[in-house]
DSSP file (Angstrom, degrees, kcal/mol; ACC not computed):
  #  RESIDUE AA STRUCTURE BP1 BP2  ACC     N-H-->O    O-->H-N    N-H-->O    O-->H-N    TCO  KAPPA ALPHA  PHI   PSI    X-CA   Y-CA   Z-CA
    1    1 A T     >        0   0    0      0, 0.0     4,-2.3     0, 0.0     5,-0.2   0.000 360.0 360.0 360.0 161.6   90.7  107.9  227.8
    2    2 A P  H  >  +     0   0    0      0, 0.0     4,-2.6     0, 0.0     5,-0.2   0.870 360.0  54.9 -57.6 -35.8   91.0  111.7  227.9
    3    3 A L  H  > S+     0   0    0      2,-0.2     4,-2.4     1,-0.2     5,-0.2   0.907 107.9  48.1 -65.7 -40.0   88.8  111.9  224.8
    4    4 A Q  H  > S+     0   0    0      2,-0.2     4,-2.5     1,-0.2    -1,-0.2   0.891 111.5  50.7 -65.8 -39.1   86.1  109.9  226.5
    5    5 A L  H  X S+     0   0    0     -4,-2.3     4,-2.4     2,-0.2    -2,-0.2   0.920 110.7  48.9 -62.6 -44.0   86.3  112.1  229.6
    6    6 A A  H  X S+     0   0    0     -4,-2.6     4,-2.1     2,-0.2    -2,-0.2   0.904 110.9  50.3 -62.9 -41.8   86.0  115.2  227.3
    7    7 A K  H  X S+     0   0    0     -4,-2.4     4,-2.4     2,-0.2    -2,-0.2   0.923 109.8  51.3 -62.4 -43.6   83.0  113.7  225.6
    8    8 A G  H  X S+     0   0    0     -4,-2.5     4,-2.5     1,-0.2    -2,-0.2   0.924 111.4  46.1 -60.6 -45.8   81.4  113.0  228.9
    9    9 A Y  H  X S+     0   0    0     -4,-2.4     4,-2.0     1,-0.2    -1,-0.2   0.844 110.3  55.2 -67.4 -32.5   81.9  116.5  230.2
   10   10 A S  H  X S+     0   0    0     -4,-2.1     4,-1.6    -5,-0.2     6,-0.3   0.938 111.3  43.5 -62.5 -46.5   80.6  117.9  226.9
   11   11 A I  H  <>S+     0   0    0     -4,-2.4     5,-1.5     1,-0.2     4,-0.3   0.919 113.2  51.5 -66.1 -44.1   77.4  115.9  227.2
   12   12 A I  H  <5S+     0   0    0     -4,-2.5     3,-0.4     1,-0.2    -1,-0.2   0.887 118.9  36.5 -59.3 -39.5   77.0  116.8  230.9
   13   13 A S  H  <5S+     0   0    0     -4,-2.0    -1,-0.2     1,-0.2    -2,-0.2   0.639 106.2  65.1 -92.8 -14.7   77.4  120.5  230.2
   14   14 A N  T  <5S-     0   0    0     -4,-1.6    -1,-0.2    -3,-0.2    -2,-0.1   0.291 123.5 -81.6 -96.7  12.4   75.6  120.9  226.8
   15   15 A G  T   5S-     0   0    0     -3,-0.4    23,-0.2    -4,-0.3    27,-0.2   0.458  79.5 -67.9 101.8   2.2   72.1  120.1  227.8
   16   16 A G  S   <S+     0   0    0     -5,-1.5    21,-3.8    -6,-0.3    22,-0.9   0.628  87.6 148.3  93.1  15.2   72.6  116.3  227.7
   17   17 A W  B     -A   36   0A   0     -6,-0.3    -1,-0.3    19,-0.3    19,-0.2  -0.696  49.0-119.0 -89.1 132.5   73.0  116.0  223.9
   18   18 A D        -     0   0    0     17,-3.0     2,-0.3    -2,-0.4    17,-0.3  -0.356  36.9-168.7 -63.5 145.9   75.2  113.2  222.6
   19   19 A I        -     0   0    0    -12,-0.1    -8,-0.1    15,-0.1    -1,-0.0  -0.900  28.0-132.3-134.4 162.7   78.2  114.5  220.5
   20   20 A K        -     0   0    0     -2,-0.3    -2,-0.0     2,-0.0     0, 0.0  -0.959  39.4-128.1-113.4 108.1   80.9  113.2  218.3
   21   21 A P        +     0   0    0      0, 0.0     2,-0.3     0, 0.0   -18,-0.0  -0.177  34.1 172.6 -60.7 147.1   84.1  114.8  219.5
   22   22 A T        -     0   0    0      1,-0.1     4,-0.1     4,-0.0    -2,-0.0  -0.989  37.5-150.7-149.5 153.5   86.4  116.6  217.1
   23   23 A L  S    S+     0   0    0     -2,-0.3     2,-0.5     2,-0.1    -1,-0.1   0.440  81.3  85.4 -98.2  -4.3   89.5  118.7  217.2
   24   24 A I  S    S-     0   0    0      2,-0.0     2,-0.4     0, 0.0     0, 0.0  -0.867  80.6-128.5-104.2 126.1   88.3  120.6  214.1
   25   25 A K        +     0   0    0     -2,-0.5     2,-0.3     0, 0.0    -2,-0.1  -0.568  44.5 156.0 -72.5 128.2   86.0  123.5  214.4
   26   26 A R        -     0   0    0     -2,-0.4     2,-0.3    -4,-0.1    -4,-0.0  -0.984  44.7-103.5-150.3 158.7   83.1  123.1  212.1
   27   27 A K        -     0   0    0     -2,-0.3     2,-0.3     1,-0.0     0, 0.0  -0.647  37.6-125.0 -82.9 141.3   79.5  124.2  211.7
   28   28 A F        -     0   0    0     -2,-0.3     2,-0.3     1,-0.0    -1,-0.0  -0.682  21.7-118.2 -87.6 140.1   76.9  121.6  212.6
   29   29 A K    >   -     0   0    0     -2,-0.3     3,-1.3     1,-0.1    -1,-0.0  -0.612  15.6-141.0 -77.0 132.8   74.3  120.7  210.1
   30   30 A K  T 3  S+     0   0    0     -2,-0.3    -1,-0.1     1,-0.3    -2,-0.0   0.745  95.6  61.3 -68.2 -24.1   70.8  121.6  211.3
   31   31 A N  T 3  S+     0   0    0      2,-0.1    -1,-0.3    -3,-0.0     2,-0.2   0.444  76.3 112.5 -87.4   2.5   69.2  118.5  209.8
   32   32 A L  S <  S-     0   0    0     -3,-1.3     2,-0.4     1,-0.1    -4,-0.0  -0.528  73.9-116.4 -72.6 139.8   71.2  116.0  211.9
   33   33 A Q        -     0   0    0     -2,-0.2     2,-0.3     1,-0.0    -1,-0.1  -0.624  28.0-149.4 -77.5 130.7   69.2  114.1  214.4
   34   34 A K        -     0   0    0     -2,-0.4     2,-0.5   -17,-0.0   -15,-0.1  -0.777   1.7-150.6 -99.4 146.0   70.3  114.9  218.0
   35   35 A K        -     0   0    0     -2,-0.3   -17,-3.0   -17,-0.3     2,-0.5  -0.964   6.4-151.5-119.0 117.8   70.0  112.3  220.7
   36   36 A R  B     +A   17   0A   0     -2,-0.5   -19,-0.3   -19,-0.2   -20,-0.1  -0.751  18.7 173.1 -88.1 129.7   69.4  113.6  224.3
   37   37 A I        +     0   0    0    -21,-3.8     2,-0.3    -2,-0.5   -20,-0.2   0.434  63.7  55.7-116.0  -2.7   70.8  111.3  227.0
   38   38 A L  S    S-     0   0    0    -22,-0.9     3,-0.1   -23,-0.2    -1,-0.1  -0.953  92.4-100.7-123.9 149.6   70.2  113.5  230.0
   39   39 A K    >   -     0   0    0     -2,-0.3     3,-1.6     1,-0.1     4,-0.5  -0.307  49.6 -90.7 -63.4 150.6   66.9  115.0  231.2
   40   40 A E  T 3  S+     0   0    0      1,-0.2    -1,-0.1     2,-0.1   -24,-0.1  -0.397 112.9  26.1 -61.0 136.4   66.3  118.6  230.4
   41   41 A G  T 3> S+     0   0    0    -26,-0.1     4,-1.4    -3,-0.1    -1,-0.2   0.128  91.5 100.3  96.6 -19.4   67.6  120.9  233.2
   42   42 A V  H <> S+     0   0    0     -3,-1.6     4,-2.5     1,-0.2     5,-0.2   0.924  79.7  53.0 -65.3 -44.1   70.2  118.5  234.5
   43   43 A S  H  > S+     0   0    0     -4,-0.5     4,-3.2     1,-0.2     5,-0.2   0.904 105.1  53.8 -59.3 -43.5   73.1  120.3  232.7
   44   44 A E  H  > S+     0   0    0      1,-0.2     4,-1.5     2,-0.2    -1,-0.2   0.901 111.4  46.1 -60.0 -40.9   72.2  123.7  234.1
   45   45 A Q  H  X S+     0   0    0     -4,-1.4     4,-1.6     2,-0.2    -1,-0.2   0.922 114.9  45.9 -67.2 -44.5   72.3  122.3  237.7
   46   46 A I  H  X S+     0   0    0     -4,-2.5     4,-2.9     1,-0.2     5,-0.2   0.902 108.7  56.0 -67.1 -40.2   75.6  120.5  237.1
   47   47 A N  H  X S+     0   0    0     -4,-3.2     4,-2.1     1,-0.2    -1,-0.2   0.880 106.0  51.7 -60.0 -37.9   77.2  123.5  235.5
   48   48 A L  H  X S+     0   0    0     -4,-1.5     4,-1.8    -5,-0.2    -1,-0.2   0.898 111.2  47.6 -63.9 -40.1   76.4  125.6  238.6
   49   49 A I  H  X S+     0   0    0     -4,-1.6     4,-1.3     2,-0.2    -2,-0.2   0.930 111.0  50.2 -66.1 -45.5   78.0  122.9  240.8
   50   50 A L  H  X S+     0   0    0     -4,-2.9    23,-1.8     1,-0.2     4,-0.6   0.862 109.4  52.8 -62.0 -35.1   81.1  122.7  238.5
   51   51 A R  H >X S+     0   0    0     -4,-2.1     4,-2.7    21,-0.3     3,-1.1   0.898 104.5  55.2 -66.0 -40.1   81.4  126.5  238.6
   52   52 A K  H 3X S+     0   0    0     -4,-1.8     4,-1.2     1,-0.3     7,-0.3   0.788  97.8  63.2 -65.0 -27.0   81.3  126.5  242.5
   53   53 A I  H 3< S+     0   0    0     -4,-1.3     8,-2.3     1,-0.2    -1,-0.3   0.797 115.2  32.9 -65.5 -26.4   84.3  124.1  242.5
   54   54 A V  H << S+     0   0    0     -3,-1.1    -2,-0.2    -4,-0.6    11,-0.2   0.829 123.4  40.0 -96.5 -39.7   86.3  126.9  240.9
   55   55 A N  H  < S+     0   0    0     -4,-2.7     2,-0.3    16,-0.1    -3,-0.2   0.339  99.2  75.7-104.6   9.8   84.8  130.1  242.3
   56   56 A T  S >< S-     0   0    0     -4,-1.2     3,-0.9    -5,-0.2     5,-0.2  -0.852  78.7-122.8-116.1 157.8   84.2  129.4  246.0
   57   57 A K  T 3  S+     0   0    0     -2,-0.3     5,-0.1     1,-0.2    -1,-0.1   0.842 113.5  55.1 -61.4 -33.7   86.6  129.1  248.8
   58   58 A E  T 3  S+     0   0    0     -6,-0.1    -1,-0.2     2,-0.0    -5,-0.1   0.682  90.2  98.3 -75.2 -17.2   85.4  125.6  249.5
   59   59 A G  S <  S-     0   0    0     -3,-0.9     3,-0.4    -7,-0.3    -6,-0.1  -0.250  71.6-137.5 -71.2 159.8   86.1  124.5  246.0
   60   60 A T  S    S+     0   0    0      1,-0.2     3,-0.2     2,-0.1    -6,-0.2   0.356  93.7  58.8 -97.9   4.3   89.3  122.6  245.0
   61   61 A A    >   +     0   0    0     -8,-2.3     3,-1.9    -5,-0.2    -1,-0.2  -0.071  55.3 131.2-127.8  35.2   90.0  124.5  241.8
   62   62 A N  G >   +     0   0    0     -3,-0.4     3,-1.9     1,-0.3    63,-0.3   0.779  65.2  70.2 -59.6 -28.0   90.4  128.2  242.8
   63   63 A L  G 3  S+     0   0    0     78,-0.4    -1,-0.3     1,-0.3    60,-0.1   0.593  96.2  54.0 -70.3  -7.6   93.6  128.6  240.9
   64   64 A A  G <  S+     0   0    0     -3,-1.9     2,-1.6   -10,-0.1    -1,-0.3   0.259  74.8 117.6-104.1  10.5   91.6  128.4  237.6
   65   65 A N    <   +     0   0    0     -3,-1.9     2,-0.6   -11,-0.2    -3,-0.1  -0.604  40.9 175.7 -83.1  89.3   89.2  131.1  238.6
   66   66 A I    >   -     0   0    0     -2,-1.6     3,-2.1    60,-0.1     4,-0.4  -0.853  36.7-109.7-100.0 121.0   90.0  133.7  235.9
   67   67 A E  T 3  S+     0   0    0     58,-0.6    97,-0.1    -2,-0.6    -1,-0.0  -0.190  98.1  12.0 -53.4 129.5   87.8  136.7  235.9
   68   68 A G  T 3  S+     0   0    0     94,-0.1    95,-4.2     3,-0.0    -1,-0.3   0.367 106.3  86.7  89.0  -4.0   85.3  136.8  233.1
   69   69 A Y  S <  S-     0   0    0     -3,-2.1    31,-0.1    93,-0.2    -2,-0.1   0.521  75.9-145.0-108.7  -5.4   85.8  133.3  231.8
   70   70 A E        -     0   0    0     -4,-0.4    30,-2.4    93,-0.2     2,-0.4   0.896  26.3-173.0  42.9  61.0   83.3  131.4  234.0
   71   71 A I        +     0   0    0     -5,-0.3     2,-0.3    -7,-0.2    27,-0.2  -0.669   8.2 178.6 -86.0 136.6   85.4  128.2  234.3
   72   72 A G  E     +B   97   0B   0     25,-2.5    25,-2.8    -2,-0.4     2,-0.3  -0.921  15.7 125.8-129.0 159.3   83.8  125.2  235.9
   73   73 A G  E     -B   96   0B   0    -23,-1.8     2,-0.4    -2,-0.3    23,-0.2  -0.993  45.3-101.5 173.3-176.3   85.3  121.8  236.5
   74   74 A K  E     -B   95   0B   0     21,-2.1    21,-2.2    -2,-0.3     2,-0.2  -0.999  24.0-141.6-138.5 131.9   86.3  118.9  238.7
   75   75 A T  E     -B   94   0B   0     -2,-0.4     2,-0.3    19,-0.2    19,-0.2  -0.539  14.5-169.8 -87.5 156.8   89.6  117.9  240.1
   76   76 A G  E     -B   93   0B   0     17,-2.4    17,-3.2    -2,-0.2     2,-0.5  -0.923   8.1-176.3-149.7 124.4   90.9  114.4  240.4
   77   77 A T  E     +B   92   0B   0     -2,-0.3     2,-0.4    15,-0.2    15,-0.2  -0.982  13.7 179.8-120.8 120.2   93.9  113.1  242.3
   78   78 A A  E     -B   91   0B   0     13,-2.4    13,-2.5    -2,-0.5     2,-0.3  -0.967  24.8-131.5-125.8 135.6   94.6  109.4  242.0
   79   79 A Q  E     -B   90   0B   0     -2,-0.4    11,-0.3    11,-0.2     2,-0.2  -0.624  30.1-122.1 -78.4 140.9   97.4  107.3  243.4
   80   80 A K  E     -     0   0B   0      9,-3.1     7,-2.8    -2,-0.3     2,-0.6  -0.579  16.8-131.1 -82.4 146.6   99.1  105.0  241.0
   81   81 A I  E     -B   86   0B   0     -2,-0.2     2,-0.5     5,-0.2     5,-0.2  -0.873  24.5-175.5 -98.3 125.6   99.1  101.3  241.6
   82   82 A I  E >  S-B   85   0B   0      3,-2.9     3,-1.4    -2,-0.6    -2,-0.0  -0.986  72.4 -12.9-124.0 122.9  102.6   99.7  241.2
   83   83 A N  T 3  S-     0   0    0     -2,-0.5    -1,-0.1     1,-0.3     3,-0.1   0.861 130.3 -53.8  53.6  39.3  102.9   95.9  241.5
   84   84 A G  T 3  S+     0   0    0      1,-0.2     2,-0.4    -3,-0.1    -1,-0.3   0.558 119.8 101.9  79.3   8.5   99.4   95.8  243.0
   85   85 A V  E <  S-B   82   0B   0     -3,-1.4    -3,-2.9    -5,-0.0    -1,-0.2  -0.975  77.7-109.9-128.6 138.6  100.1   98.3  245.7
   86   86 A Y  E     -B   81   0B   0     -2,-0.4    -5,-0.2    -5,-0.2     2,-0.2  -0.434  40.9-162.8 -62.3 135.8   99.1  102.0  246.0
   87   87 A S  E     -     0   0B   0     -7,-2.8    -7,-0.1     2,-0.3    -1,-0.0  -0.529  33.2-108.6-111.0-179.9  102.2  104.2  245.6
   88   88 A R  E    S+     0   0B   0     -2,-0.2     2,-0.2    -9,-0.1    -7,-0.1   0.545  89.2 103.9 -84.6  -8.5  103.0  107.8  246.4
   89   89 A K  E     -     0   0B   0     -9,-0.2    -9,-3.1    24,-0.0     2,-0.3  -0.504  58.3-163.1 -75.8 143.9  103.1  108.5  242.7
   90   90 A K  E     -B   79   0B   0    -11,-0.3    23,-3.0    24,-0.2     2,-0.4  -0.847  27.2-145.9-130.4 160.5  100.0  110.3  241.4
   91   91 A I  E     -BC  78 112B   0    -13,-2.5   -13,-2.4    -2,-0.3     2,-0.4  -0.997  25.0-161.1-120.3 121.9   98.0  111.2  238.3
   92   92 A N  E     -BC  77 111B   0     19,-2.5    19,-3.1    -2,-0.4     2,-0.4  -0.894  10.5-177.7-109.3 132.6   96.3  114.6  238.7
   93   93 A T  E     -BC  76 110B   0    -17,-3.2   -17,-2.4    -2,-0.4     2,-0.4  -0.965  16.6-173.7-130.9 142.6   93.4  115.6  236.4
   94   94 A F  E     -BC  75 109B   0     15,-2.1    15,-2.2    -2,-0.4     2,-0.6  -0.939   7.7-167.1-134.2 116.3   91.3  118.7  236.0
   95   95 A A  E     -BC  74 108B   0    -21,-2.2   -21,-2.1    -2,-0.4     2,-0.3  -0.904  20.8-179.6-100.5 119.4   88.3  118.4  233.6
   96   96 A S  E     -BC  73 107B   0     11,-2.8    11,-2.4    -2,-0.6     2,-0.3  -0.866  20.6-164.8-125.8 155.0   87.0  121.9  232.9
   97   97 A I  E     -BC  72 106B   0    -25,-2.8   -25,-2.5    -2,-0.3     3,-0.3  -0.956  22.4-129.7-128.6 150.8   84.2  123.5  230.9
   98   98 A F  E    S+ C   0 105B   0      7,-2.0     7,-2.2    -2,-0.3     6,-1.6  -0.963  75.0  13.5-162.8 151.1   83.9  127.2  229.9
   99   99 A P    >   -     0   0    0      0, 0.0     3,-0.7     0, 0.0    -1,-0.3   0.701  68.1-160.3 -72.6 144.9   82.0  129.4  229.9
  100  100 A T  T 3  S+     0   0    0    -30,-2.4   -29,-0.1    -3,-0.3    -2,-0.1   0.775  87.9  57.6 -66.7 -25.7   79.6  127.7  232.3
  101  101 A S  T 3  S+     0   0    0      1,-0.3    -1,-0.2   -31,-0.1   -53,-0.0   0.827 130.7   9.9 -74.3 -29.5   76.7  129.9  231.4
  102  102 A K  S <  S-     0   0    0     -3,-0.7    -1,-0.3     0, 0.0    -2,-0.2  -0.567  90.2-147.6-145.1  74.8   76.9  128.9  227.7
  103  103 A P        +     0   0    0      0, 0.0    -3,-0.1     0, 0.0     3,-0.1  -0.168  35.6 151.5 -56.8 129.7   79.4  126.0  227.5
  104  104 A K        +     0   0    0     -6,-1.6     2,-0.4     1,-0.3    -4,-0.1   0.562  58.8  42.9-123.8 -27.4   81.5  125.9  224.3
  105  105 A Y  E     -C   98   0B   0     -7,-2.2    -7,-2.0    -6,-0.1     2,-0.4  -0.938  51.6-161.9-133.1 147.4   84.7  124.3  225.3
  106  106 A V  E     -C   97   0B   0     -2,-0.4     2,-0.4    -9,-0.2    -9,-0.2  -0.988  12.7-172.1-120.9 134.9   86.0  121.4  227.4
  107  107 A L  E     -C   96   0B   0    -11,-2.4   -11,-2.8    -2,-0.4     2,-0.5  -0.990   2.8-167.8-130.9 124.0   89.6  121.3  228.4
  108  108 A I  E     -C   95   0B   0     -2,-0.4     2,-0.5   -13,-0.2   -13,-0.2  -0.949   2.0-172.1-112.2 125.8   91.2  118.2  230.1
  109  109 A V  E     -C   94   0B   0    -15,-2.2   -15,-2.1    -2,-0.5     2,-0.5  -0.979   5.3-179.6-119.0 121.8   94.6  118.5  231.8
  110  110 A I  E     -C   93   0B   0     -2,-0.5     2,-0.5   -17,-0.2   -17,-0.2  -0.983   6.7-168.3-122.4 125.8   96.2  115.3  233.0
  111  111 A L  E     -C   92   0B   0    -19,-3.1   -19,-2.5    -2,-0.5     2,-0.7  -0.966  11.2-149.4-116.7 122.7   99.6  115.3  234.7
  112  112 A D  E    S-C   91   0B   0     -2,-0.5   -21,-0.2     1,-0.2    -2,-0.0  -0.822  78.1 -16.7 -94.8 116.1  101.3  112.0  235.2
  113  113 A E  S    S-     0   0    0    -23,-3.0    -1,-0.2    -2,-0.7   -22,-0.1   0.933  82.4-164.7  56.7  54.7  103.5  112.0  238.3
  114  114 A P        -     0   0    0      0, 0.0     2,-0.3     0, 0.0   -24,-0.2  -0.356   8.7-137.0 -66.0 150.8  103.7  115.8  238.8
  115  115 A K        -     0   0    0     -2,-0.0     2,-0.1    28,-0.0    -2,-0.0  -0.779  12.0-116.8-107.9 151.5  106.5  117.0  241.2
  116  116 A T        -     0   0    0     -2,-0.3     2,-0.4    22,-0.1    22,-0.1  -0.488  24.8-155.1 -79.1 159.6  106.3  119.7  243.8
  117  117 A N    >   -     0   0    0     -2,-0.1    18,-1.4     1,-0.1     3,-0.7  -0.945  13.8-162.2-142.1 115.8  108.4  122.8  243.4
  118  118 A S  T 3  S+     0   0    0     -2,-0.4    -1,-0.1    16,-0.3    -2,-0.0   0.656  93.6  48.7 -72.9 -14.3  109.5  124.9  246.4
  119  119 A E  T 3  S+     0   0    0     14,-0.1    -1,-0.2     2,-0.1     2,-0.1   0.539  80.2 114.5-102.1  -9.1  110.4  127.8  244.1
  120  120 A Y    <   -     0   0    0     -3,-0.7    14,-3.8    13,-0.1     2,-0.5  -0.409  57.8-142.2 -68.3 136.7  107.2  128.0  241.9
  121  121 A I  E     -D  133   0C   0     12,-0.2     2,-0.6    -2,-0.1    12,-0.2  -0.889   8.4-157.8-104.0 122.5  105.2  131.2  242.4
  122  122 A Y  E     -D  132   0C   0     10,-3.5    10,-2.1    -2,-0.5     2,-0.6  -0.886   3.9-163.4 -97.4 120.9  101.4  131.0  242.4
  123  123 A N  E     -D  131   0C   0     -2,-0.6     8,-0.2     8,-0.2     7,-0.1  -0.927  21.2-129.9-102.3 119.1   99.6  134.3  241.6
  124  124 A T        -     0   0    0      6,-1.7     3,-0.3    -2,-0.6     5,-0.2  -0.366   8.9-152.4 -68.1 149.8   96.0  134.1  242.6
  125  125 A R  S    S+     0   0    0    -63,-0.3   -58,-0.6     1,-0.2    -1,-0.1   0.282  77.1  84.5-105.6   8.5   93.6  135.2  239.9
  126  126 A D  S    S-     0   0    0      4,-0.1    -1,-0.2   -60,-0.1   -60,-0.1   0.361 103.3-110.0 -96.1   6.9   90.8  136.4  242.2
  127  127 A G  S    S+     0   0    0     -3,-0.3    -2,-0.1     3,-0.1    -3,-0.0   0.481  87.3 117.8  82.8   1.5   92.2  139.9  242.8
  128  128 A S  S    S-     0   0    0      2,-0.1     3,-0.1     1,-0.1    -3,-0.1   0.692  72.7-134.9 -76.4 -16.8   93.1  139.2  246.4
  129  129 A G        +     0   0    0      1,-0.3     2,-0.2    -5,-0.2    -1,-0.1   0.454  53.1 146.7  79.0  -1.7   96.8  139.8  245.7
  130  130 A V        -     0   0    0     -7,-0.1    -6,-1.7     1,-0.0     2,-0.4  -0.513  28.5-167.0 -72.0 133.0   97.7  136.7  247.8
  131  131 A I  E     -D  123   0C   0     -2,-0.2     2,-0.4    -8,-0.2    -8,-0.2  -0.977   6.9-155.0-124.6 135.6  100.7  134.9  246.4
  132  132 A Y  E     -D  122   0C   0    -10,-2.1   -10,-3.5    -2,-0.4     2,-0.5  -0.889   3.1-154.7-108.0 139.3  101.9  131.5  247.3
  133  133 A K  E     +D  121   0C   0     -2,-0.4   -12,-0.2   -12,-0.2   -13,-0.1  -0.964  63.6  10.8-113.5 126.3  105.5  130.3  246.9
  134  134 A G  S    S-     0   0    0    -14,-3.8   -16,-0.3    -2,-0.5   -12,-0.1   0.177  90.1 -82.9  89.5 149.5  106.1  126.6  246.5
  135  135 A T        -     0   0    0    -18,-1.4     3,-0.1     1,-0.2    -1,-0.1  -0.785  38.6-170.2 -88.4 108.0  103.7  123.8  245.8
  136  136 A P  S    S+     0   0    0      0, 0.0     2,-0.3     0, 0.0    -1,-0.2   0.824  70.5  23.9 -72.3 -28.9  102.2  122.9  249.2
  137  137 A F        -     0   0    0      2,-0.1     2,-1.0     3,-0.0     5,-0.1  -0.983  67.3-134.7-137.5 147.4  100.4  119.7  248.0
  138  138 A N        +     0   0    0     -2,-0.3     2,-0.3   -22,-0.1   -22,-0.1  -0.464  67.8 118.7 -95.9  60.5  101.0  117.4  245.1
  139  139 A T  S >> S-     0   0    0     -2,-1.0     3,-1.6     1,-0.1     4,-1.3  -0.771  80.4-102.5-122.5 167.0   97.3  117.3  244.2
  140  140 A A  T 34>S+     0   0    0      1,-0.3     5,-2.4    -2,-0.3     6,-0.4   0.849 116.8  64.6 -58.3 -36.3   95.2  118.3  241.2
  141  141 A G  T 345S+     0   0    0      1,-0.2   -78,-0.4     3,-0.2    -1,-0.3   0.720 113.5  33.0 -61.7 -21.0   94.1  121.5  242.9
  142  142 A W  T <45S+     0   0    0     -3,-1.6    -1,-0.2     3,-0.1    -2,-0.2   0.572 131.2  27.2-108.2 -14.4   97.7  122.7  242.9
  143  143 A T  T  X5S+     0   0    0     -4,-1.3     4,-2.0    -3,-0.2    -3,-0.2   0.774 125.0  28.4-114.3 -73.3   99.0  121.2  239.7
  144  144 A S  H  >5S+     0   0    0      1,-0.2     4,-2.2     2,-0.2    -3,-0.2   0.814 120.7  55.0 -67.5 -28.6   96.6  120.5  236.9
  145  145 A V  H  ><S+     0   0    0     -5,-2.4     4,-2.5     2,-0.2    -1,-0.2   0.914 107.6  49.7 -67.2 -42.3   94.3  123.3  237.9
  146  146 A E  H  > S+     0   0    0     -6,-0.4     4,-2.1     2,-0.2    -2,-0.2   0.910 111.3  48.8 -62.0 -42.7   97.2  125.8  237.8
  147  147 A V  H  X S+     0   0    0     -4,-2.0     4,-2.3     2,-0.2    -1,-0.2   0.921 110.4  51.4 -63.2 -43.9   98.1  124.5  234.3
  148  148 A T  H  X S+     0   0    0     -4,-2.2     4,-2.8     1,-0.2     5,-0.3   0.926 108.7  51.3 -58.6 -46.3   94.5  124.8  233.2
  149  149 A G  H  X S+     0   0    0     -4,-2.5     4,-2.1     1,-0.2    -1,-0.2   0.908 110.5  48.3 -57.9 -43.7   94.3  128.4  234.4
  150  150 A K  H  X S+     0   0    0     -4,-2.1     4,-1.2     2,-0.2    -1,-0.2   0.888 112.2  49.2 -65.8 -38.9   97.4  129.4  232.5
  151  151 A I  H  X S+     0   0    0     -4,-2.3     4,-2.9     1,-0.2     3,-0.5   0.949 112.4  46.5 -64.8 -48.3   96.2  127.8  229.3
  152  152 A I  H  X S+     0   0    0     -4,-2.8     4,-2.5     1,-0.2    -2,-0.2   0.849 106.2  59.3 -67.3 -33.1   92.8  129.5  229.5
  153  153 A E  H  < S+     0   0    0     -4,-2.1    -1,-0.2    -5,-0.3    -2,-0.2   0.873 114.8  37.8 -58.3 -35.6   94.4  132.8  230.3
  154  154 A K  H  < S+     0   0    0     -4,-1.2     4,-0.5    -3,-0.5    -2,-0.2   0.887 125.5  34.4 -84.4 -41.9   96.3  132.5  226.9
  155  155 A I  H  X S+     0   0    0     -4,-2.9     4,-2.5     1,-0.2     5,-0.2   0.717  99.2  79.0 -90.4 -20.1   93.6  130.9  224.7
  156  156 A G  H  X>S+     0   0    0     -4,-2.5     5,-1.3    -5,-0.3     4,-1.0   0.918  95.0  46.7 -54.7 -49.4   90.5  132.6  226.2
  157  157 A P  H  45S+     0   0    0      0, 0.0    -1,-0.2     0, 0.0    -2,-0.1   0.861 113.0  50.6 -62.8 -33.2   91.1  135.9  224.3
  158  158 A I  H  45S+     0   0    0     -4,-0.5    -2,-0.2     1,-0.2    -3,-0.1   0.891 113.6  44.2 -69.5 -39.1   91.7  134.0  221.1
  159  159 A L  H  <5S-     0   0    0     -4,-2.5    -1,-0.2     1,-0.0    -3,-0.2   0.565 103.1-135.1 -82.1  -9.1   88.5  132.0  221.5
  160  160 A A  T  <5 +     0   0    0     -4,-1.0    -4,-0.1    -5,-0.2    -2,-0.1   0.946  56.3 141.6  53.7  54.6   86.5  135.1  222.5
  161  161 A T      < +     0   0    0     -5,-1.3     2,-0.2     2,-0.1    -1,-0.1   0.271  17.0 134.3-107.9  10.3   84.8  133.4  225.4
  162  162 A K        +     0   0    0     -6,-0.3     2,-0.3    -5,-0.1   -93,-0.2  -0.426  28.0 170.3 -68.9 130.9   84.9  136.2  228.0
  163  163 A Y        -     0   0    0    -95,-4.2     2,-0.5    -2,-0.2   -93,-0.2  -0.908  34.2-120.5-133.7 159.9   81.5  136.6  229.8
  164  164 A S    >   -     0   0    0     -2,-0.3     3,-1.7     1,-0.1   -97,-0.0  -0.888  18.8-136.6 -99.3 135.0   80.2  138.5  232.7
  165  165 A E  T 3  S+     0   0    0     -2,-0.5    -1,-0.1     1,-0.3   -98,-0.0   0.696 104.1  65.9 -65.5 -16.4   78.8  136.4  235.5
  166  166 A A  T 3         0   0    0      1,-0.2    -1,-0.3    -3,-0.0    -3,-0.0   0.726 360.0 360.0 -75.3 -21.0   75.9  138.9  235.7
  167  167 A N    <         0   0    0     -3,-1.7    -1,-0.2     0, 0.0    -2,-0.2   0.496 360.0 360.0 -67.6 360.0   74.8  137.9  232.2
C-alpha cells in the first residue's frame, strides 16, 4: 500500500529506525524504545543515491529538482496486467524524501493510468531555462515526478524545509 511504501522510505532514510506512520504532527516521547532495523550508515549512503536520481542528468527524476529542497527519490513505472496479460496502461509512482541531508518528510505520488498531454508545458527547475512542451513519455519521470515537484514547491515553504546543499 502507499502507507507501507512511505513507512519503508521513512525507515530507509531516517537511519534505519522503525516508525509508526502518522498523518498528525506530534512530538516523540524520549523514553520510547527505538528499534533499529538497518545498520548504522546505510541510510546516509542510500540518501545520497536517492538524491542523485533527482539532481543528476542520468537520474530519472530531474523534474523534481527544486533548488534548496534537497529532494531524493525513486521512480517506478509499471504496466498493469489485464486478464493475465500486460497492457499499455500504467501505474506511475514517485517515492520521495526531503531534505535528503536531514530527512523529515516522505511524499508518495501514485498516478493510475496517467495520460500524455501534447499541450502541457514543463518548466525545468534547474535554472537552465529549458522548457518542454508536451509529455514525451508516459512514465513516472514525466508524470508523478512532475506532480511531486509541484507539490513540494507549494508545501516546502510552509514546512520550512529549505536547505543549502553546501550544509
